[in-house]
C-alpha positions in Angstrom: 127.0 120.8 82.6 128.9 121.1 79.0 132.0 121.4 81.2 131.6 118.7 83.1 131.1 116.5 80.0 134.2 117.8 78.3 135.9 117.4 81.4 135.3 113.5 81.7 135.9 113.1 77.8 139.5 114.1 78.9 139.7 111.7 82.0 138.2 109.1 79.6 140.7 109.7 76.9 143.7 109.8 79.2 142.4 106.5 80.6 142.5 104.8 77.5 146.1 106.5 76.0 148.4 103.8 77.5 146.3 101.1 76.1 146.6 103.0 72.4 150.2 103.8 73.2 151.3 100.4 73.2 149.5 99.0 70.0 151.5 98.3 66.9 151.2 96.9 63.5 152.1 93.3 62.1 155.7 92.6 61.3 155.1 91.4 57.8 153.0 92.8 54.7 150.1 93.4 54.8 150.5 95.4 58.1 146.6 95.6 58.7 145.9 92.3 58.4 145.9 89.4 61.0 148.5 86.8 59.8 148.5 83.1 61.3 150.3 82.2 64.4 151.8 79.1 65.1 153.4 79.3 68.5 151.8 81.4 71.6 152.8 83.4 74.2 153.6 80.6 77.0 154.0 77.6 75.1 156.3 74.6 76.2 159.6 74.6 74.8 161.2 71.4 76.0 164.8 69.5 74.6 165.0 66.0 76.2 168.4 65.0 76.8 167.8 61.0 76.4 165.8 59.9 73.4 162.5 58.3 73.7 163.5 54.7 74.2 165.6 56.2 77.2 162.8 57.2 79.3 163.8 60.8 78.5 160.4 62.0 79.1 161.2 62.1 82.7 164.9 62.9 82.2 166.9 66.4 82.4 166.9 68.7 79.3 166.3 72.6 78.4 162.7 73.6 79.6 161.3 77.1 79.1 158.0 79.0 78.4 157.9 80.8 74.9 158.6 84.3 75.1 157.0 85.8 72.4 154.8 84.3 69.3 155.7 83.3 65.6 154.1 84.5 63.1 153.9 82.4 59.9 155.7 83.5 56.7 157.6 82.4 53.8 161.1 81.9 53.9 162.3 85.2 52.5 159.4 87.0 53.6 160.4 91.1 53.7 159.9 91.8 57.8 159.3 95.5 58.7 159.7 97.7 61.6 156.6 97.7 64.0 157.7 101.0 65.8 159.7 104.0 65.5 162.9 103.2 67.6 167.0 102.2 66.9 167.7 98.6 65.7 170.9 96.4 67.5 172.1 93.4 66.7 170.9 90.9 69.1 173.3 87.6 67.7 172.8 85.6 64.2 169.6 86.4 62.7 168.6 88.7 65.7 167.6 92.2 66.3 166.6 94.4 69.3 164.1 97.6 68.0 164.5 99.9 71.0 161.8 102.4 70.9 161.8 105.9 72.4 159.6 104.6 75.0 162.0 102.0 76.4 159.9 99.5 75.3 162.2 96.6 73.4 161.2 94.6 70.5 163.3 91.5 69.5 162.8 89.8 66.1 164.2 86.4 66.0 164.9 84.5 62.1 165.3 87.7 60.5 168.2 87.8 57.7 168.8 91.6 58.7 169.7 94.5 55.8 169.8 97.5 58.6 172.9 98.8 60.1 173.8 98.8 63.9 172.4 101.5 65.6 170.3 102.5 62.6 167.2 104.6 63.1 163.7 103.0 61.7 160.4 103.9 61.1 157.5 101.9 61.6 155.7 100.3 58.9 158.7 101.7 56.2 161.8 100.8 57.1 162.9 97.2 56.0 164.5 95.2 58.6 165.4 92.2 56.5 164.0 88.8 55.7 162.8 85.5 57.1 165.3 83.3 57.3 165.3 80.0 55.9 164.0 77.2 56.7 162.3 78.8 59.6 159.5 79.7 58.2 158.1 82.3 60.6 159.6 85.6 62.3 159.3 85.3 66.0 158.7 88.5 68.0 158.7 89.0 72.0 157.6 92.4 73.4 159.5 93.4 76.8 158.4 96.3 78.9 160.0 97.3 82.0 162.1 94.1 81.9 160.0 92.1 81.6 158.5 90.0 78.4 154.6 90.8 77.8 152.0 88.9 75.9 152.2 90.5 72.2 148.3 89.1 72.1 146.7 90.7 74.8 144.4 93.5 74.0 146.3 97.0 72.4 149.2 95.4 71.6 149.5 93.4 68.4 147.0 94.9 66.2 144.4 93.8 64.6 144.3 90.6 66.5 140.8 88.7 66.7 140.1 85.1 68.6 137.4 83.1 68.3 138.5 79.5 69.0 137.8 78.1 72.4 140.9 76.2 74.4 139.9 72.3 74.9 140.0 70.6 78.5 140.6 67.2 76.8 141.4 65.2 80.2 141.6 65.9 83.8 144.0 63.4 85.7 144.2 62.2 89.2 147.5 60.1 90.2 149.0 58.6 92.7 152.6 56.9 92.9 151.1 54.0 91.0 150.1 56.1 88.1 146.6 57.4 86.8 143.8 56.5 89.3 139.7 56.2 88.6 138.3 58.8 90.7 134.9 57.0 90.7 136.5 54.0 93.0 137.8 56.4 95.7 140.8 58.8 95.9 142.4 59.2 99.0 145.4 60.4 100.3 147.8 62.7 98.2 147.2 62.8 94.9 148.6 64.7 91.7 145.7 66.7 90.0 146.8 67.6 86.4 144.9 68.9 83.4 145.5 68.0 79.7 144.3 71.4 77.8 145.3 73.2 74.7 144.1 76.2 72.3 143.8 76.5 68.4 145.3 79.2 66.6 142.5 81.6 65.5 143.7 81.4 61.9 144.7 78.1 60.3 148.6 77.5 59.9 149.7 76.1 56.8 152.5 73.6 56.5 153.8 71.2 59.1 152.7 73.2 61.9 148.8 72.7 60.5 146.5 71.1 63.2 149.2 71.6 66.0 148.1 72.8 69.3 149.1 76.3 71.4 148.9 76.9 75.2 145.8 78.7 76.8 146.6 82.0 78.4 144.7 81.0 81.7 144.0 77.8 83.5 142.0 77.5 86.6 140.3 74.7 89.0 137.2 74.6 91.3 135.9 71.8 93.4 132.3 71.5 94.5 129.6 69.6 96.2 125.9 70.0 95.5 126.9 73.6 93.8 128.5 74.7 96.9 132.3 75.5 96.3 134.4 73.5 98.7 137.9 74.7 97.1 138.0 78.0 95.8 139.4 79.3 92.4 142.9 78.1 91.9 144.9 79.7 89.3 147.5 77.1 87.9 148.6 79.3 84.9 148.1 82.5 83.9 149.9 84.0 80.4 147.7 86.7 80.0 150.5 89.5 80.5 153.6 88.2 81.9 155.4 84.8 81.9 156.4 82.7 85.0 160.4 82.4 85.1 161.8 79.1 83.5 163.0 77.9 86.6 159.3 77.3 87.4 158.5 75.3 84.3 157.6 72.1 85.8 155.6 74.1 88.7 153.2 74.9 85.6 153.6 72.4 83.2 153.2 68.7 84.6 155.9 65.9 83.5 154.6 64.1 80.1 154.6 68.0 78.6 156.5 68.3 75.3 156.2 70.6 72.7 155.2 70.4 69.2 157.9 69.0 66.7 159.2 67.5 69.9 162.8 66.5 70.3 164.4 63.7 72.1 168.2 63.2 72.3 169.1 63.4 68.9 165.8 63.0 67.1 162.7 64.8 66.0 159.4 64.0 65.8 158.2 66.0 62.7 154.6 67.2 63.0 153.9 65.7 66.0 151.6 67.7 67.9 152.7 68.8 71.4 151.1 67.6 74.9 150.1 70.4 77.2 149.8 69.1 80.3 149.4 71.4 83.7 150.0 71.3 87.0 146.5 71.8 89.1 147.8 70.2 92.3 151.0 68.1 92.6 150.2 67.1 96.0 146.6 67.5 96.6 145.8 66.4 100.3 142.4 65.0 99.6 142.1 64.7 103.7 141.0 68.2 103.6 137.6 67.1 102.0 134.7 64.7 103.8 134.5 61.0 102.5 132.2 61.6 99.6 131.9 62.7 95.8 132.7 66.1 94.7 133.3 68.0 91.2 136.3 68.7 90.1 136.3 71.5 87.4 138.5 73.0 85.3 138.3 76.6 83.0 141.1 77.0 80.4 140.6 81.0 78.7 142.8 82.6 75.6 143.6 86.5 76.2 140.0 87.6 74.7 138.2 85.5 77.3 137.0 82.5 75.2 136.7 79.8 77.5 136.6 75.8 77.6 135.5 73.8 80.4 135.8 70.3 81.8 134.6 68.5 84.9 135.5 65.3 86.3 133.6 63.6 89.5 135.9 62.3 92.4 135.0 60.3 95.3 136.8 60.6 98.2 137.5 57.9 100.4 140.0 58.2 103.4 140.3 55.6 105.9 141.8 55.3 109.4 144.0 52.3 107.8 145.9 54.5 105.6 146.5 55.6 102.0 148.4 53.1 99.7 149.9 54.7 97.2 149.7 58.0 98.7 152.2 60.7 97.1 155.1 61.6 99.1 157.3 63.2 96.5 156.5 64.1 92.7 154.3 62.3 90.8 154.8 59.6 88.0 154.7 61.1 84.7 152.0 60.1 82.5 153.0 57.7 79.7 153.8 59.2 76.3 150.9 58.8 73.5 151.3 56.7 70.6 152.0 59.8 68.4 155.9 59.3 69.5 155.8 55.9 67.8 156.6 57.1 64.6 160.0 57.8 63.2 162.1 60.0 63.9 164.6 62.7 62.2 167.2 64.5 62.9 166.4 67.9 64.8 164.9 70.7 62.6 165.8 74.1 63.9 161.8 75.5 62.7 160.4 75.0 66.3 163.0 77.1 67.8 163.4 79.4 69.8 
């Protein structure tokens, strides 16, 4: 019996070792205390080429997923190694810390004081100082060639999150724009969820109160408690990210980042808008005419989940469906926040 218990304990410890081996401290002191984070893994990064008045929200630009976390720290704050390894210069104010296991940690917005190829020790080696005017250090974690979410359990430690993501609104759109589901929808429509999360610790400065992305967005359709359309995943940032080429397949048009930029103007302290594609061209004809409940769930990496439901009425007729989607949907209009006076772009919202 004793030998079996020893064997079981050994197997349990072995199973836990890989996760424990991934854990690392915060890059700023105190290392063993959680710090505010103003940018989450998967947040939208949008730089629209045209201005707001030129309908830039529909136009081209640079669109990507945020590939790490932005840890708030005043300019000039000392930044330390979060693992043993060697550092290499990646670019201006950017370092790669390559660990013995092959994992890579990328530091952005750090004025470096270490030498190229220098061996560093976790919690001891000073890498540099937070570069002005960024007010944060960005950390990306790369394993096996892929960026991974530093906030998932067993990575950046300690980390706790008790905030619940918000599903603010569910939108149903046809080619004429947002429609009222209770009047009866037909043909192909776009299903979109306006949802966001709140940082677990208050963020100081101009990013106070601004949203971050949930880690998981899913949806279902039910009728009288019976699942009609099984659970679909709209976005999953819990571990890895989709390629940037898929940005507009995950986020819907009308999405923009915090402190957003259009053309040569930036809109300070403006909260981002995170619209998730549930289904870009959902064919309501797969459903019988009648009433249904569309439910959206938004969760963080700790499983906190916010939910919202929308009653939809399907009414397809033999005479066709005016406004049915045949191509990409019309993007939602910009909210009133962007009517405020812009200023020149501020690098503090990068990368």
